[in-house]
N, C-alpha and C positions, 0 to 999 in steps of 0.2 A: 697416373704413374704407369710406366710401361710394364707390360707383362714379361716376366723373366723366366726363361727356361733354364733349369739347372740340372746338369748331368754329372753324376759322380758324387755319391753321398757316403764317402768314407769318413775316416777320423777327422779330416779337415772339412770336407764338403758339407756334411750334415749340419754342423753348427753354423756354417756360413749361410746355407740356405735358410736355416731357422732365423737368423738375424735379419735376412731380407724380408721374411714374412712378418717379423715383429715390427719392422720399419714401415709396413703397409704395402709392400709390393706384392702383386699377385704372382705366385710361383707355380710353374708346371715342372714336375720333377720326373726324372728317370734314373734308374740305377740297375746295375747288373743283377743284384739281389733285391727281391721285391720287399723284403722286410723293412729296409731303410726307407723305401718310398711310402709304405703303409704308415710308418711312424711319423714321417713328415706330413702325411695327409691328415693325421689326427690334429696337427697344429694349424691346418688350413690350406696346405698345398693341394694342387690337383695332380693326379697321376697320369703319366703317358706311357704307352707300351713300347715306344721306340724313340731313338734320337730324332728320326724324321718327324714323328708326331710332335715331339717337344718343339722343334723348330717351326712347324706349321702353326702352332698355337701361341707363339711368342714373338715379341718384337726384339728382344735381346736374349741371346743364348750364352750361358756360361758353362764351361766344362772345367772339372777339377778331377783329373785322372792321373794314373801312376806314371806313364812314360810316353815317349813319342809315338810308338806304334799304336798304343791305345787311343791316343788323340786322333791319329790319322784314320784309324778304323771307324771311330765314332763320327768323325766329321765327313770324311771322303768315301767311306765304305758304303756298301749296299744298305739302303734304308737309313742312311746317315743324315746328319744335320744339314749338309749342303743340299740335299734333295728337298728339304722342307723349307729352307729359308726363302723369304720373299725379298725382292729388291728393296733396299733401304733399311734392311735389318742390320743389327750389330752383333758380331760374334766376339766374345771375350774368353780367351783361354787363360785360366789361372793355374794350370798345371805347371810343373817344372819339366821342360822338354828342351830339346836341342834348338838353338837359335835358327839353324838352317830349316828345321821343320816348321817353325813359326813363320818364317818368310815364305815357305812353300804354301802353307795354308792361306796366308794373306793374299798371295797371287791367285790361288785357285778361287777364293771367294770374291776377290775384286772383279773377276770376269762375270760374276753374277750380280754385280751391283751391291755387294755386301761388304761393309768395312770390318776389318778384324783388328783386335787389340790383344797383345800378349801381356798378361798381368800376373806373373808369378808372385808368390807371397813368402814371407818369412815370419816366424814367431811361434810356429807349432800349434798344437791343439789348444793350449790355454788362450793364446791370442785369437785363434779362430772363434772360440766360444765367447770371448769378451768383446770381439769386434775391434781388436787392437793390432791387427796385422800390419806389417810393413809391406807395401805393394809397389813393385817395380814395373813400370809400364812402357811398352813399346807400341808405336802406331802413329797415325797422322794426328795433327793437332785437333782436328774436328772430331775424330773418333774418340780420342782420349777425353775430350771435354764432355762428350755425350755420356761416356762411361763413368766419368768422375763422381757424380752423385751416388751411383750404385756402389762404386769402390769405396767411397767414404763411409758407407754404412759398415763395410767389412774391415776397414783398416784405419788406423790413426795417422798413418803416413802414406801418402800416395804421390809418387815421384815419377814424372814423365821423363824417361831416360833418353828417348830418341825414336827413330823409325822402327818399323816392324822388326822384331827379333832383338831389339835393344834391351827390353825388359828381361829376356832370357839370359843375355850376357851378364847383366847385373846380378841375376839370381845365381848364375854359375860362380861369379866372384864371391857372392855371399856364402855359398856353400863351401868354398875353399877356406874362407876365413873361419867359419864355424867349425869345420873339421879340424883345422890346425889348432884352434883354441881349445877344443875338447881334448885333443891329443896332449897339448901342453898342460892343461889342468890335471889330466890323468897321470902324467909323468910327475908333476909336482906333488900331488897328494900321495902317490905311491912312494916317492922319496921320503916324505915326512913320516909315513907309516913305517917304512922299512928301517928308517933311522931311529925309531923308537920313541917318537914324540906323538902327541895327540894331533892327528890330521885334521880333526874338526876345529881345533883352536888355530891351527895354521891357516885353514881356510878363512876363519873369522878375522885373523890379522891381515891376510891378503886383501880381503874385501874392503879394508880401510885405507889401502894404499894404491899405488899406480897400477898394480896387477888386477884391480877390481874390474869385473865384467859381469854381464848377465849370465854368461855361461858358467863362470865360477860360482855365481850365486845359485843358479837353478841346477845345473848338471853336477856341480861339485857336491851338492846335497844328495843327489842320486848316487853318486860314486861312494859317498861315505856310508849310506844306508844299504847299498846293494840292491836298491829297488829300480829295476829297469823296465817296468811297465811302459809301453811306448807312448811318448808324446810325439815322437817322430822316429819311424823305424830305421834301423841301421841299413836295411836293404835298400830303402829309398835314398838314403844319403849316399850310399855307394853308387847308385845309379846316377845321382847328381854329379858326383866326382868324375864319373865316366864322361858325362857331358862336358864338364870343365876341361878335362884332359884332351878330349877331341877338339874342342874349341881352341885350346892352346896350340895343338898341333897345326890347325888350320891357320892360326895367326903367327906361328913361329915363336911361341913363348915357352921357355923352359919352366917346368913346374915340378921342381925336385921334391919339395916337402909334400906337395899334394899327391904325387905318385907314391910316396912312402905311406901316407895316411890311407890311400886306397888299398895298398897291400895289407895293412893292418886290418882293415875292414874285410878284405878277402879271407884272411885267416879266421876271423870271427864268424863270417858267413859259412865257412866250411865246417865250423864247430856247431852250427845250428842256432846261431844267435840273431839271424836276420830279422826276426819279428820283434826283437827287443829294442829299447830306446838306444839311440846312437851313443849315449853316455856309457854304454857297455864296453867301449874302448878301454875303460879303466880295468875291466876284468882281464884283458889281455896283459896289461902291464903288471897287474897283481900276480897273475900266474907265472910270468917270467921271473918276477922278483921273489916269488914264494911268500907274498903278502896278501892276505885275504881282506876284502872290503868288509865294512861294518864295524 
């Protein structure tokens, strides 16, 4: 089994790397904070002091980082992944970043004889822990097929969308749909509560009909309880909507509802809710309506 370098051991990255270890892959890990590396090392991973060292010791390198500038710095910056990769290595970025950045990374690494795959994920922390992520993949046929056995450890659904950057376009579309569905669930449950009926029973009824969705099931429960411990942080979702809106501008696509959702998130970010789960959108509606969650 190929040695996998894994960079980025946050809420999503740490359980993903642990699943690769459990599947038998040798893992070399690096993270901005050492504690996460030490904890993974207890499960059998080897520690590396820099992204370059990770790449030097690995045949496949995976990054799982917050945003486009983070990925660019880790891959193309000083002591970065690109400096350590050998010809014939494979680079897989599972972060959610701009499609244009993915294409730039692909071109930069191609000149070194390294194939790159963009493979952003959906499903949040629970799916990262259980290995049930949905993975949207961009890259050449050969690179994607090489990455597929690794990706299938991490996800229940691995879909090759198209060439470099295509996976990130799919992820942007995913984040648009998730944001608008969360917004719709927040509005619906706030309406039920403010109208004087049991919002929990309304949710139960909706789960049995056409309005049923994973978001109504999972995030609806968060909204009812007021528990916004992050499965996926609001600040990261707002970042993803910025990517979607920029991609839409480049493609000439109007995104009216997405722009509104982004502004609602801006209001919550200004109120200090960036580190809470994106289901905290319901708090905004509750405050406007004078209707408290729970």
